[in-house]
LOLO-515157 format. One record per residue: residue in three letters; x, y, z of N, C-alpha, C in turn; residue number from 1. Coordinates in pm, whole numbers. Example, Ala and Ser with C-alpha at 12.3 -4.5 7.8 and 13.67 -1.06 7.14 Angstrom:
BEGIN
<node residuo="ALA" n_px="1319" n_py="-569" n_pz="780" ca_px="1230" ca_py="-450" ca_pz="780" c_px="1320" c_py="-330" c_pz="780" num="1"/>
<node residuo="SER" n_px="1285" n_py="-225" n_pz="708" ca_px="1367" ca_py="-106" ca_pz="714" c_px="1290" c_py="3" c_pz="787" num="2"/>
REM end
This chain:
BEGIN
<node residuo="MET" n_px="-5798" n_py="18662" n_pz="1015" ca_px="-5769" ca_py="18807" ca_pz="929" c_px="-5685" c_py="18883" c_pz="1039" num="1"/>
<node residuo="ASN" n_px="-5599" n_py="18959" n_pz="973" ca_px="-5519" ca_py="19055" ca_pz="1057" c_px="-5558" c_py="19178" c_pz="1039" num="2"/>
<node residuo="LYS" n_px="-5475" n_py="19280" n_pz="1116" ca_px="-5536" ca_py="19403" ca_pz="1114" c_px="-5493" c_py="19475" c_pz="969" num="3"/>
<node residuo="ASP" n_px="-5381" n_py="19425" n_pz="910" ca_px="-5360" ca_py="19489" ca_pz="783" c_px="-5456" c_py="19458" c_pz="693" num="4"/>
<node residuo="ARG" n_px="-5523" n_py="19341" n_pz="681" ca_px="-5654" ca_py="19326" ca_pz="590" c_px="-5771" c_py="19424" c_pz="635" num="5"/>
<node residuo="VAL" n_px="-5794" n_py="19429" n_pz="763" ca_px="-5895" ca_py="19511" ca_pz="813" c_px="-5880" c_py="19648" c_pz="760" num="6"/>
<node residuo="ILE" n_px="-5757" n_py="19704" n_pz="772" ca_px="-5739" ca_py="19847" ca_pz="761" c_px="-5741" c_py="19852" c_pz="587" num="7"/>
<node residuo="GLY" n_px="-5683" n_py="19747" n_pz="531" ca_px="-5678" ca_py="19750" ca_pz="370" c_px="-5831" c_py="19770" c_pz="327" num="8"/>
<node residuo="THR" n_px="-5927" n_py="19683" n_pz="379" ca_px="-6055" ca_py="19683" ca_pz="338" c_px="-6125" c_py="19827" c_pz="371" num="9"/>
<node residuo="ILE" n_px="-6087" n_py="19881" n_pz="473" ca_px="-6139" ca_py="20011" ca_pz="519" c_px="-6089" c_py="20125" c_pz="416" num="10"/>
<node residuo="ASP" n_px="-5970" n_py="20107" n_pz="402" ca_px="-5896" ca_py="20203" ca_pz="293" c_px="-5959" c_py="20188" c_pz="148" num="11"/>
<node residuo="GLU" n_px="-5962" n_py="20076" n_pz="113" ca_px="-6047" ca_py="20052" ca_pz="-21" c_px="-6178" c_py="20106" c_pz="-30" num="12"/>
<node residuo="ALA" n_px="-6260" n_py="20081" n_pz="63" ca_px="-6408" ca_py="20131" ca_pz="62" c_px="-6400" c_py="20286" c_pz="66" num="13"/>
<node residuo="ALA" n_px="-6314" n_py="20340" n_pz="158" ca_px="-6299" ca_py="20492" ca_pz="171" c_px="-6265" c_py="20555" c_pz="47" num="14"/>
<node residuo="GLY" n_px="-6166" n_py="20497" n_pz="-14" ca_px="-6116" ca_py="20525" ca_pz="-140" c_px="-6203" c_py="20543" c_pz="-257" num="15"/>
<node residuo="LEU" n_px="-6275" n_py="20433" n_pz="-251" ca_px="-6389" ca_py="20422" ca_pz="-364" c_px="-6484" c_py="20532" c_pz="-334" num="16"/>
<node residuo="ALA" n_px="-6527" n_py="20551" n_pz="-201" ca_px="-6633" ca_py="20656" ca_pz="-187" c_px="-6580" c_py="20789" c_pz="-240" num="17"/>
<node residuo="LYS" n_px="-6452" n_py="20810" n_pz="-195" ca_px="-6375" ca_py="20944" ca_pz="-223" c_px="-6379" c_py="20970" c_pz="-381" num="18"/>
<node residuo="ARG" n_px="-6340" n_py="20854" n_pz="-453" ca_px="-6329" ca_py="20857" ca_pz="-607" c_px="-6479" c_py="20877" c_pz="-647" num="19"/>
<node residuo="LYS" n_px="-6561" n_py="20813" n_pz="-608" ca_px="-6686" ca_py="20823" ca_pz="-665" c_px="-6757" c_py="20966" c_pz="-650" num="20"/>
<node residuo="THR" n_px="-6726" n_py="21012" n_pz="-534" ca_px="-6756" ca_py="21149" ca_pz="-481" c_px="-6698" c_py="21269" c_pz="-597" num="21"/>
<node residuo="GLY" n_px="-6570" n_py="21237" n_pz="-608" ca_px="-6495" ca_py="21321" ca_pz="-696" c_px="-6557" c_py="21310" c_pz="-841" num="22"/>
<node residuo="GLU" n_px="-6569" n_py="21196" n_pz="-880" ca_px="-6639" ca_py="21186" ca_pz="-1025" c_px="-6771" c_py="21260" c_pz="-1036" num="23"/>
<node residuo="LEU" n_px="-6864" n_py="21246" n_pz="-917" ca_px="-6983" ca_py="21303" ca_pz="-925" c_px="-6975" c_py="21452" c_pz="-919" num="24"/>
<node residuo="THR" n_px="-6880" n_py="21504" n_pz="-838" ca_px="-6874" ca_py="21639" ca_pz="-821" c_px="-6777" c_py="21737" c_pz="-917" num="25"/>
<node residuo="GLY" n_px="-6720" n_py="21639" n_pz="-994" ca_px="-6617" ca_py="21718" ca_pz="-1094" c_px="-6483" c_py="21742" c_pz="-1012" num="26"/>
<node residuo="ASN" n_px="-6467" n_py="21703" n_pz="-892" ca_px="-6342" ca_py="21727" ca_pz="-814" c_px="-6228" c_py="21633" c_pz="-850" num="27"/>
<node residuo="THR" n_px="-6139" n_py="21672" n_pz="-946" ca_px="-6032" ca_py="21582" ca_pz="-995" c_px="-5950" c_py="21539" c_pz="-885" num="28"/>
<node residuo="GLN" n_px="-5899" n_py="21619" n_pz="-801" ca_px="-5828" ca_py="21616" ca_pz="-678" c_px="-5884" c_py="21497" c_pz="-588" num="29"/>
<node residuo="LEU" n_px="-6015" n_py="21505" n_pz="-544" ca_px="-6078" ca_py="21418" ca_pz="-455" c_px="-6079" c_py="21282" c_pz="-533" num="30"/>
<node residuo="GLU" n_px="-6094" n_py="21279" n_pz="-664" ca_px="-6106" ca_py="21139" ca_pz="-741" c_px="-5980" c_py="21073" c_pz="-728" num="31"/>
<node residuo="VAL" n_px="-5864" n_py="21146" n_pz="-756" ca_px="-5717" ca_py="21117" ca_pz="-774" c_px="-5689" c_py="21054" c_pz="-612" num="32"/>
<node residuo="GLU" n_px="-5726" n_py="21132" n_pz="-510" ca_px="-5700" ca_py="21080" ca_pz="-365" c_px="-5769" c_py="20974" c_pz="-351" num="33"/>
<node residuo="GLY" n_px="-5890" n_py="20936" n_pz="-386" ca_px="-5975" ca_py="20822" ca_pz="-369" c_px="-5901" c_py="20703" c_pz="-442" num="34"/>
<node residuo="MET" n_px="-5859" n_py="20732" n_pz="-569" ca_px="-5773" ca_py="20637" ca_pz="-629" c_px="-5643" c_py="20572" c_pz="-558" num="35"/>
<node residuo="LEU" n_px="-5588" n_py="20687" n_pz="-521" ca_px="-5458" ca_py="20631" ca_pz="-430" c_px="-5497" c_py="20568" c_pz="-315" num="36"/>
<node residuo="GLN" n_px="-5601" n_py="20593" n_pz="-228" ca_px="-5646" ca_py="20529" ca_pz="-126" c_px="-5698" c_py="20384" c_pz="-143" num="37"/>
<node residuo="GLN" n_px="-5749" n_py="20370" n_pz="-256" ca_px="-5788" ca_py="20240" ca_pz="-297" c_px="-5670" c_py="20158" c_pz="-317" num="38"/>
<node residuo="VAL" n_px="-5570" n_py="20222" n_pz="-405" ca_px="-5463" ca_py="20127" ca_pz="-422" c_px="-5386" c_py="20097" c_pz="-292" num="39"/>
<node residuo="LYS" n_px="-5369" n_py="20200" n_pz="-204" ca_px="-5321" ca_py="20174" ca_pz="-74" c_px="-5375" c_py="20044" c_pz="-14" num="40"/>
<node residuo="GLY" n_px="-5517" n_py="20069" n_pz="-5" ca_px="-5605" ca_py="19947" ca_pz="66" c_px="-5576" c_py="19824" c_pz="-4" num="41"/>
<node residuo="LYS" n_px="-5555" n_py="19817" n_pz="-127" ca_px="-5536" ca_py="19665" ca_pz="-202" c_px="-5408" c_py="19633" c_pz="-167" num="42"/>
<node residuo="VAL" n_px="-5293" n_py="19720" n_pz="-158" ca_px="-5161" ca_py="19671" ca_pz="-107" c_px="-5180" c_py="19620" c_pz="15" num="43"/>
<node residuo="GLU" n_px="-5226" n_py="19706" n_pz="117" ca_px="-5244" ca_py="19654" ca_pz="256" c_px="-5317" c_py="19527" c_pz="269" num="44"/>
<node residuo="ASN" n_px="-5417" n_py="19500" n_pz="186" ca_px="-5498" ca_py="19381" ca_pz="184" c_px="-5402" c_py="19256" c_pz="157" num="45"/>
<node residuo="VAL" n_px="-5328" n_py="19262" n_pz="33" ca_px="-5243" ca_py="19177" ca_pz="-14" c_px="-5150" c_py="19155" c_pz="75" num="46"/>
<node residuo="TRP" n_px="-5066" n_py="19243" n_pz="156" ca_px="-4967" ca_py="19234" ca_pz="253" c_px="-5045" c_py="19155" c_pz="372" num="47"/>
<node residuo="GLY" n_px="-5155" n_py="19186" n_pz="423" ca_px="-5216" ca_py="19107" ca_pz="533" c_px="-5239" c_py="18957" c_pz="492" num="48"/>
<node residuo="LYS" n_px="-5279" n_py="18931" n_pz="348" ca_px="-5280" ca_py="18797" ca_pz="310" c_px="-5148" c_py="18733" c_pz="319" num="49"/>
<node residuo="ALA" n_px="-5051" n_py="18788" n_pz="264" ca_px="-4934" ca_py="18720" ca_pz="275" c_px="-4879" c_py="18691" c_pz="398" num="50"/>
<node residuo="LYS" n_px="-4916" n_py="18784" n_pz="503" ca_px="-4874" ca_py="18736" ca_pz="652" c_px="-4959" c_py="18636" c_pz="698" num="51"/>
<node residuo="ASP" n_px="-5081" n_py="18630" n_pz="648" ca_px="-5174" ca_py="18511" ca_pz="711" c_px="-5127" c_py="18390" c_pz="643" num="52"/>
<node residuo="VAL" n_px="-5087" n_py="18371" n_pz="508" ca_px="-5035" ca_py="18250" ca_pz="448" c_px="-4906" c_py="18219" c_pz="535" num="53"/>
<node residuo="VAL" n_px="-4801" n_py="18307" n_pz="572" ca_px="-4683" ca_py="18251" ca_pz="631" c_px="-4724" c_py="18209" c_pz="776" num="54"/>
<node residuo="ARG" n_px="-4824" n_py="18277" n_pz="838" ca_px="-4853" ca_py="18228" ca_pz="975" c_px="-4909" c_py="18098" c_pz="967" num="55"/>
<node residuo="ASP" n_px="-5004" n_py="18078" n_pz="870" ca_px="-5063" ca_py="17923" ca_pz="861" c_px="-4969" c_py="17842" c_pz="825" num="56"/>
<node residuo="ALA" n_px="-4881" n_py="17882" n_pz="733" ca_px="-4763" ca_py="17773" ca_pz="710" c_px="-4691" c_py="17728" c_pz="812" num="57"/>
<node residuo="ASN" n_px="-4671" n_py="17840" n_pz="908" ca_px="-4566" ca_py="17812" ca_pz="1021" c_px="-4665" c_py="17732" c_pz="1144" num="58"/>
<node residuo="GLU" n_px="-4779" n_py="17760" n_pz="1148" ca_px="-4866" ca_py="17679" ca_pz="1229" c_px="-4865" c_py="17528" c_pz="1193" num="59"/>
<node residuo="GLU" n_px="-4888" n_py="17508" n_pz="1049" ca_px="-4896" ca_py="17385" ca_pz="1009" c_px="-4758" c_py="17304" c_pz="1022" num="60"/>
<node residuo="ALA" n_px="-4654" n_py="17364" n_pz="992" ca_px="-4520" ca_py="17300" ca_pz="1022" c_px="-4498" c_py="17267" c_pz="1163" num="61"/>
<node residuo="ALA" n_px="-4546" n_py="17346" n_pz="1249" ca_px="-4526" ca_py="17326" ca_pz="1393" c_px="-4612" c_py="17220" c_pz="1431" num="62"/>
<node residuo="VAL" n_px="-4737" n_py="17191" n_pz="1386" ca_px="-4824" ca_py="17073" ca_pz="1414" c_px="-4756" c_py="16945" c_pz="1347" num="63"/>
<node residuo="ASP" n_px="-4704" n_py="16945" n_pz="1204" ca_px="-4649" ca_py="16839" ca_pz="1158" c_px="-4518" c_py="16792" c_pz="1240" num="64"/>
<node residuo="HIS" n_px="-4451" n_py="16895" n_pz="1285" ca_px="-4320" ca_py="16846" ca_pz="1360" c_px="-4361" c_py="16790" c_pz="1485" num="65"/>
<node residuo="LYS" n_px="-4455" n_py="16828" n_pz="1561" ca_px="-4501" ca_py="16772" ca_pz="1679" c_px="-4561" c_py="16629" c_pz="1646" num="66"/>
<node residuo="THR" n_px="-4619" n_py="16612" n_pz="1542" ca_px="-4670" ca_py="16469" ca_pz="1518" c_px="-4556" c_py="16386" c_pz="1480" num="67"/>
<node residuo="ARG" n_px="-4460" n_py="16421" n_pz="1406" ca_px="-4336" ca_py="16347" ca_pz="1377" c_px="-4261" c_py="16300" c_pz="1502" num="68"/>
<node residuo="ILE" n_px="-4249" n_py="16394" n_pz="1599" ca_px="-4195" ca_py="16375" ca_pz="1725" c_px="-4275" c_py="16250" c_pz="1802" num="69"/>
<node residuo="GLN" n_px="-4403" n_py="16283" n_pz="1805" ca_px="-4478" ca_py="16179" ca_pz="1884" c_px="-4485" c_py="16050" c_pz="1816" num="70"/>
<node residuo="GLU" n_px="-4467" n_py="16047" n_pz="1674" ca_px="-4454" ca_py="15914" ca_pz="1615" c_px="-4328" c_py="15836" c_pz="1643" num="71"/>
<node residuo="ALA" n_px="-4222" n_py="15926" n_pz="1658" ca_px="-4095" ca_py="15890" ca_pz="1681" c_px="-4086" c_py="15806" c_pz="1823" num="72"/>
<node residuo="ILE" n_px="-4160" n_py="15911" n_pz="1918" ca_px="-4162" ca_py="15843" ca_pz="2060" c_px="-4241" c_py="15717" c_pz="2081" num="73"/>
<node residuo="ASP" n_px="-4368" n_py="15711" n_pz="2008" ca_px="-4435" ca_py="15603" ca_pz="2003" c_px="-4371" c_py="15461" c_pz="1948" num="74"/>
<node residuo="GLY" n_px="-4284" n_py="15513" n_pz="1831" ca_px="-4218" ca_py="15385" ca_pz="1778" c_px="-4102" c_py="15338" c_pz="1859" num="75"/>
<node residuo="SER" n_px="-4039" n_py="15431" n_pz="1943" ca_px="-3931" ca_py="15393" ca_pz="2032" c_px="-3996" c_py="15306" c_pz="2147" num="76"/>
<node residuo="VAL" n_px="-4113" n_py="15359" n_pz="2196" ca_px="-4170" ca_py="15279" ca_pz="2296" c_px="-4209" c_py="15147" c_pz="2261" num="77"/>
<node residuo="ALA" n_px="-4269" n_py="15142" n_pz="2156" ca_px="-4320" ca_py="14998" ca_pz="2097" c_px="-4187" c_py="14911" c_pz="2083" num="78"/>
<node residuo="ALA" n_px="-4082" n_py="14963" n_pz="2013" ca_px="-3968" ca_py="14888" ca_pz="2009" c_px="-3903" c_py="14840" c_pz="2143" num="79"/>
<node residuo="ASP" n_px="-3922" n_py="14920" n_pz="2240" ca_px="-3876" ca_py="14891" ca_pz="2355" c_px="-3945" c_py="14797" c_pz="2428" num="80"/>
<node residuo="ASN" n_px="-4082" n_py="14783" n_pz="2417" ca_px="-4162" ca_py="14696" ca_pz="2473" c_px="-4158" c_py="14562" c_pz="2405" num="81"/>
<node residuo="THR" n_px="-4137" n_py="14568" n_pz="2275" ca_px="-4117" ca_py="14449" ca_pz="2186" c_px="-3975" c_py="14373" c_pz="2245" num="82"/>
<node residuo="ALA" n_px="-3881" n_py="14460" n_pz="2259" ca_px="-3749" ca_py="14393" ca_pz="2312" c_px="-3777" c_py="14340" c_pz="2459" num="83"/>
<node residuo="LYS" n_px="-3840" n_py="14400" n_pz="2530" ca_px="-3860" ca_py="14347" ca_pz="2669" c_px="-3935" c_py="14228" c_pz="2682" num="84"/>
<node residuo="ARG" n_px="-4038" n_py="14200" n_pz="2597" ca_px="-4104" ca_py="14077" ca_pz="2567" c_px="-4029" c_py="13974" c_pz="2531" num="85"/>
<node residuo="GLN" n_px="-3926" n_py="14006" n_pz="2443" ca_px="-3829" ca_py="13895" ca_pz="2377" c_px="-3741" c_py="13855" c_pz="2470" num="86"/>
<node residuo="SER" n_px="-3700" n_py="13921" n_pz="2565" ca_px="-3589" ca_py="13888" ca_pz="2663" c_px="-3633" c_py="13818" c_pz="2783" num="87"/>
REM end
C-alpha cells in the first residue's frame, strides 16, 4: 500500500466524520466540506491503487524477463555441453 492510499483512507474517514457532524448540527457548509473531502479521499485511494497495479505489473515483468534470460542461458549451456560431448 502506498502513501496515496493511506492519505485517501484518512481523507475519506475525516470527510465522513465532517459530513455526519454537519448533518447532525444542521451545518450545511460542514456537510458539504465533508462530502468534498470524502470524494478527494476516494480519488486519492483510486490513484494509489492504480500506482500499485502499475508497480506490481512492472515487478512481474522484470521477474519474467529475468526468467527468460536465465532459460536462454541454461539452454545455451546445455547445447554447448551436448556439442562438446558429440565431438
